[in-house]
C-alpha positions as CSV (number, residue, x, y, z in Angstrom):
1,M,-70.4,15.9,21.6
2,T,-66.8,17.1,21.5
3,A,-65.1,17.6,18.2
4,T,-61.9,15.7,17.7
5,I,-59.0,17.3,16.1
6,D,-56.5,15.0,14.4
7,T,-53.1,16.5,15.1
8,S,-51.1,13.5,13.8
9,G,-48.5,14.5,11.4
10,L,-48.3,18.1,12.6
11,D,-45.2,19.6,13.9
12,P,-44.8,19.7,17.7
13,V,-45.4,23.5,17.9
14,A,-48.7,23.2,16.1
15,D,-49.7,20.1,18.1
16,A,-48.9,22.0,21.4
17,A,-51.0,25.0,20.3
18,L,-54.0,22.8,19.4
19,T,-53.7,21.0,22.7
20,L,-53.5,24.3,24.6
21,A,-56.5,25.6,22.7
22,K,-58.5,22.4,23.5
23,D,-57.5,22.6,27.2
24,A,-58.6,26.2,27.4
25,A,-61.9,25.5,25.6
26,E,-62.6,22.7,28.0
27,G,-61.7,24.7,31.1
28,R,-58.6,22.8,32.1
29,V,-56.3,25.9,31.7
30,S,-57.2,29.5,32.1
31,V,-56.1,32.5,30.0
32,A,-54.5,34.0,33.2
33,T,-52.4,30.8,33.7
34,V,-51.2,30.9,30.1
35,E,-50.4,34.7,30.3
36,Q,-48.5,34.1,33.5
37,A,-46.5,31.3,32.0
38,A,-45.7,33.4,29.0
39,A,-44.6,36.3,31.2
40,D,-42.4,34.0,33.3
41,R,-40.8,32.6,30.2
42,C,-40.2,36.1,28.8
43,R,-38.6,37.2,32.0
44,A,-36.3,34.1,32.0
45,L,-35.2,34.8,28.4
46,F,-35.1,38.6,28.5
47,G,-35.1,39.7,32.1
48,T,-31.3,39.9,32.6
49,V,-29.4,42.6,30.9
50,A,-25.7,41.5,30.5
51,G,-24.5,44.5,28.5
52,P,-23.4,45.3,24.9
53,G,-22.1,41.7,24.3
54,D,-25.5,40.3,25.0
55,P,-27.3,39.1,21.8
56,L,-30.4,40.8,23.1
57,W,-28.7,44.1,23.8
58,N,-30.4,46.0,20.9
59,L,-33.8,44.7,22.0
60,H,-33.0,45.7,25.6
61,T,-32.1,49.3,24.6
62,D,-35.1,49.6,22.3
63,T,-37.4,48.3,25.1
64,A,-35.8,50.8,27.6
65,R,-36.5,53.7,25.2
66,Q,-40.1,52.6,24.8
67,A,-40.5,52.3,28.5
68,I,-39.1,55.8,29.0
69,A,-41.4,57.2,26.3
70,L,-44.4,55.7,28.0
71,G,-43.6,57.2,31.3
72,A,-42.3,54.1,33.1
73,F,-39.9,56.2,35.2
74,T,-40.3,59.4,37.1
75,A,-38.1,62.4,36.2
76,A,-36.4,62.0,39.6
77,E,-35.4,58.5,38.8
78,L,-34.2,59.4,35.3
79,S,-32.2,62.2,36.8
80,E,-30.5,59.8,39.1
81,W,-29.5,57.6,36.1
82,V,-28.2,60.6,34.3
83,A,-25.9,61.3,37.3
84,V,-24.7,57.7,37.2
85,L,-24.0,57.9,33.5
86,R,-22.2,61.2,33.9
87,Q,-20.1,59.8,36.7
88,R,-19.3,56.7,34.5
89,E,-18.2,59.1,31.7
90,G,-15.9,60.9,34.2
91,R,-17.8,64.2,34.4
92,S,-20.2,65.6,36.9
93,R,-23.4,67.5,36.4
């Protein structure tokens, strides 16, 4: 016997969450599928950096700092970016 959850009267977000939970419990959707869909949506919302005028600019810079701190880039790659920044600022080395 499957339990029935009455979602009438709940807001659409709660209804969607309960539907997703039920689908996962009954094997109609996998965790991997949900994770991939979430990653795709995050990339669509966050994956393009437009610059300082972008409303997500502070989040982008915070995320970049965290990535650097966690070793996401090699020293060689960071050195290349330092050269780009110095050139942009009008100075070399």
